[in-house]
C-alpha positions in Angstrom: -0.1 0.1 -0.1 1.7 3.2 -1.3 1.8 6.5 1.4 -1.3 9.4 0.4 -0.3 12.0 -0.9 0.9 15.4 0.7 -1.9 17.7 1.4 0.5 20.8 0.7 3.7 21.3 -1.9 5.9 23.5 -0.5 7.3 26.2 -3.8 8.9 29.1 -4.3 8.6 32.4 -6.2 11.3 32.7 -8.8 13.0 35.8 -6.3 12.0 34.3 -3.0 13.4 33.7 0.3 11.2 31.5 1.0 8.6 28.0 0.1 5.1 28.8 0.4 2.5 25.9 0.9 -0.4 25.4 -2.1 -3.0 22.9 -1.4 -3.1 19.5 -3.9 -6.3 19.1 -3.5 -7.6 22.0 -4.7 -5.4 22.5 -8.3 -5.1 25.8 -7.8 -1.4 27.5 -8.8 -1.3 30.5 -8.5 -2.2 31.1 -4.8 -0.6 30.1 -1.4 -2.3 29.3 1.6 -0.7 32.1 3.4 -2.6 34.8 0.0 0.4 35.4 -2.1 -0.2 35.0 -5.1 2.4 33.9 -7.8 0.8 34.6 -11.0 4.4 33.9 -12.7 4.3 30.4 -11.8 5.5 29.2 -8.9 9.0 26.7 -8.6 9.7 23.5 -6.9 8.7 21.0 -8.8 10.9 20.9 -12.1 14.6 19.9 -12.4 16.5 18.6 -10.1 18.2 21.9 -8.9 14.6 23.6 -7.9 13.8 20.3 -5.2 16.7 21.5 -3.8 16.5 24.7 -3.8 13.2 24.7 -2.7 14.6 22.1 0.6 17.2 25.1 1.6 14.4 27.3 1.9 12.8 28.1 5.0 8.7 27.9 5.4 6.7 30.6 5.2 5.5 31.2 8.6 2.0 32.3 7.8 1.6 29.6 5.7 2.5 27.5 9.1 0.3 29.4 10.7 -2.9 28.7 8.3 -2.2 24.9 7.5 -0.7 24.3 10.6 2.7 22.9 12.0 2.0 19.5 12.5 -0.6 19.3 8.9 1.1 15.6 7.6 -1.4 13.9 4.5 -4.3 15.7 4.9 -6.1 19.1 3.3 -6.5 21.3 6.4 -9.8 23.1 4.7 -9.3 27.4 5.6 -10.9 28.5 8.4 -11.0 25.1 10.5 -9.0 24.2 13.3 
């Protein structure tokens, strides 16, 4: 039995200094959980360099506050505890 897909992907903007949480369930590729919009596109799932950079960047603390620090493999809709 395989593990469930992660609830969020941690991606970054081109000149970003942190990664932001984007839900893998809503399919929205524009807005992170903290409200930051990346209309030009998000990075972190393309080349190996993108994966490596995303892994090195700290997580957006506003995204962490919204989704909770211990969310693992589940989606927590906004506004719910």
